[in-house]
C-alpha positions in Angstrom: 52.6 -59.0 25.5 55.8 -58.5 25.0 58.5 -61.0 24.1 61.4 -58.6 24.8 63.6 -59.9 27.3 63.0 -57.9 30.6 65.8 -59.6 32.6 68.1 -61.8 30.7 68.9 -64.8 32.3 72.3 -66.5 31.0 71.0 -70.0 32.0 70.3 -71.5 28.4 71.5 -73.0 25.3 70.4 -73.8 21.7 67.4 -76.3 21.3 68.3 -79.3 19.2 68.3 -78.9 15.3 65.2 -80.9 15.1 63.3 -79.8 18.5 59.7 -78.6 17.7 58.5 -77.0 20.9 55.4 -78.9 21.6 55.0 -78.6 25.6 54.2 -75.9 28.2 55.5 -76.6 32.0 54.4 -74.9 34.8 56.5 -74.3 38.1 56.2 -72.5 41.2 59.2 -70.7 42.1 59.6 -72.2 45.7 61.6 -69.5 47.6 61.0 -66.8 49.7 60.4 -64.0 47.6 60.4 -63.1 44.0 63.5 -61.0 44.2 65.3 -64.2 45.4 63.8 -66.7 42.3 64.8 -64.3 39.9 68.2 -63.5 41.1 69.0 -67.6 41.6 67.5 -67.8 37.6 70.0 -65.2 36.7 72.8 -66.4 38.4 75.1 -68.1 35.9 76.4 -70.4 38.5 72.8 -71.7 39.7 72.2 -73.3 36.1 68.7 -73.1 36.2 66.1 -70.8 34.6 62.8 -70.6 32.8 61.5 -68.5 30.2 59.2 -66.5 31.8 58.5 -65.7 35.9 54.7 -64.1 36.6 55.0 -62.1 39.9 51.9 -62.4 42.1 50.5 -58.9 41.2 50.6 -60.3 37.5 54.1 -58.7 36.3 56.0 -60.8 34.1 59.7 -61.3 33.3 61.1 -62.7 30.1 64.5 -64.1 31.0 65.2 -66.7 28.2 63.9 -65.9 24.5 61.1 -68.8 23.4 63.7 -70.1 20.9 66.0 -71.2 23.2 66.2 -74.1 25.5 66.1 -73.0 29.4 66.9 -75.0 32.4 63.4 -75.2 34.0 62.5 -78.9 34.1 65.6 -80.7 35.3 65.5 -84.5 35.3 61.9 -85.4 33.9 60.2 -87.3 31.2 56.9 -87.0 29.3 55.1 -89.4 27.0 58.1 -91.3 26.6 60.8 -88.4 26.1 63.7 -87.4 28.5 64.8 -84.1 27.5 62.0 -81.9 27.9 63.6 -78.9 28.2 64.6 -79.2 24.8 60.7 -79.2 23.9 59.3 -77.0 26.3 58.4 -73.6 27.3 58.5 -73.1 31.1 57.1 -70.3 33.2 57.5 -69.5 36.8 55.3 -68.8 39.3 56.0 -66.5 42.2 54.7 -68.4 45.3 57.2 -69.8 48.3 55.7 -73.1 47.6 55.4 -76.0 50.5 59.0 -75.5 51.9 58.2 -71.7 52.7 54.5 -71.5 53.2 52.6 -72.4 50.2 49.7 -70.2 49.6 47.0 -69.9 46.8 48.1 -68.2 43.6 46.4 -64.8 43.1 43.9 -63.6 40.8 46.6 -61.2 39.2 48.5 -64.0 38.7 46.2 -66.4 37.2 44.9 -63.8 34.7 48.1 -63.2 33.4 49.3 -66.3 32.8 46.0 -67.6 31.1 46.8 -64.5 28.5 50.4 -65.5 28.3 49.9 -69.4 28.0 47.1 -68.6 25.3 49.8 -66.5 23.3 52.5 -69.2 23.8 50.0 -71.8 22.3 49.5 -69.5 19.5 52.9 -69.6 18.6 53.7 -73.3 19.0 51.9 -76.6 18.2 50.9 -78.0 22.0 48.8 -80.5 22.4 46.5 -80.3 25.1 47.9 -83.1 27.4 51.3 -81.6 27.2 50.3 -78.5 29.3 51.6 -80.1 32.3 53.3 -79.0 36.0 56.5 -79.8 37.0 55.1 -82.5 39.6 54.1 -84.2 36.4 57.2 -84.6 34.3 59.3 -85.0 37.7 57.3 -86.5 40.4 59.6 -88.2 41.9 61.5 -85.1 43.1 58.7 -82.0 42.8 55.2 -81.2 43.9 54.9 -78.1 41.8 52.7 -75.9 41.4 50.8 -78.1 43.6 47.3 -78.9 44.9 46.3 -74.7 45.2 46.7 -74.6 41.2 43.7 -73.9 39.3 44.0 -76.1 36.2 40.4 -76.4 35.9 40.5 -72.3 35.0 43.0 -73.0 32.3 41.5 -75.5 31.0 37.9 -73.7 30.5 40.5 -71.2 29.3 41.2 -73.5 26.2 44.8 -74.5 28.0 45.7 -78.3 28.9 42.6 -81.1 30.1 40.5 -80.8 32.5 37.9 -84.0 33.0 34.3 -82.7 33.2 33.5 -85.2 36.0 35.2 -88.7 37.4 33.9 -91.8 35.3 34.7 -94.6 37.8 36.5 -97.5 37.1 39.3 -99.7 38.6 41.4 -100.3 35.7 45.4 -101.0 35.7 46.4 -97.6 36.9 50.0 -97.7 36.4 49.6 -98.8 32.5 46.9 -95.7 32.5 49.4 -93.4 33.8 51.7 -94.4 31.4 49.7 -94.5 28.5 48.6 -90.7 29.6 52.4 -89.7 29.8 54.0 -90.7 33.1 57.4 -92.3 33.1 56.0 -94.8 35.6 53.2 -95.7 37.3 54.5 -95.9 40.9 53.1 -94.1 43.9 55.0 -90.8 43.0 53.3 -90.5 40.0 50.1 -91.1 41.7 50.6 -88.4 43.9 51.5 -85.8 41.2 48.7 -86.7 39.1 46.3 -86.1 41.8 48.0 -82.7 42.5 47.2 -81.6 38.7 43.8 -83.5 38.8 42.0 -84.3 41.7 44.2 -81.8 44.9 41.1 -82.2 47.2 43.0 -85.8 48.0 46.7 -86.2 47.4 47.4 -89.7 48.8 49.1 -91.8 46.0 46.5 -94.6 46.3 44.7 -95.6 43.3 41.2 -95.4 44.2 38.5 -95.6 41.8 38.1 -91.9 41.2 41.6 -91.4 40.1 41.4 -94.5 37.6 38.1 -92.7 36.4 39.8 -89.4 35.8 42.5 -91.0 34.0 39.9 -92.8 31.7 38.2 -89.6 31.4 41.2 -87.4 30.2 42.4 -90.6 27.7 39.4 -90.5 26.3 39.8 -87.0 25.5 43.0 -87.2 23.3 
């Protein structure tokens, strides 16, 4: 897969001199069409971008070189680090999102994502626990890529983590969330975790299954 920029965005800057890429952040575009999303990420007034955008037919558009800091995460935090943009690669998946008719991610789109993400992981030292969604790093503001996204498939392809089965427990959920990387253990963080790892029921409640999944993930790292 070529890394040549197909649709250069002006919305980027340099990474910090000592900043290594150790995160992959996945988003949905949350706009009515791919054209609308591309226009916005290439509009200097919008001040948003991503490194890549994958359309529903699997077409990849490269907007920002991986060596540069794209502006995709906004106010975010993961494992105690607030400047997520500085240390991450951002991939946008074309999907109207919860506001405009959220729908499953097509096979062609997912297959392309798996291939691209595997290449990103080869180029950068990204731990499995640092393959996250926008909602994971900004749970109070964002929902993407949402409960219809197939995180299990990515993990089975060597991208990120997925617990094999729940291991029930009733420990301190907030502490477990913070240990895994969330900035807080509040209900928004619980919902973000559930969207990622327990999409069948996203209710923000600290139940035993949610705690069990967290314990299983922590045992994997």
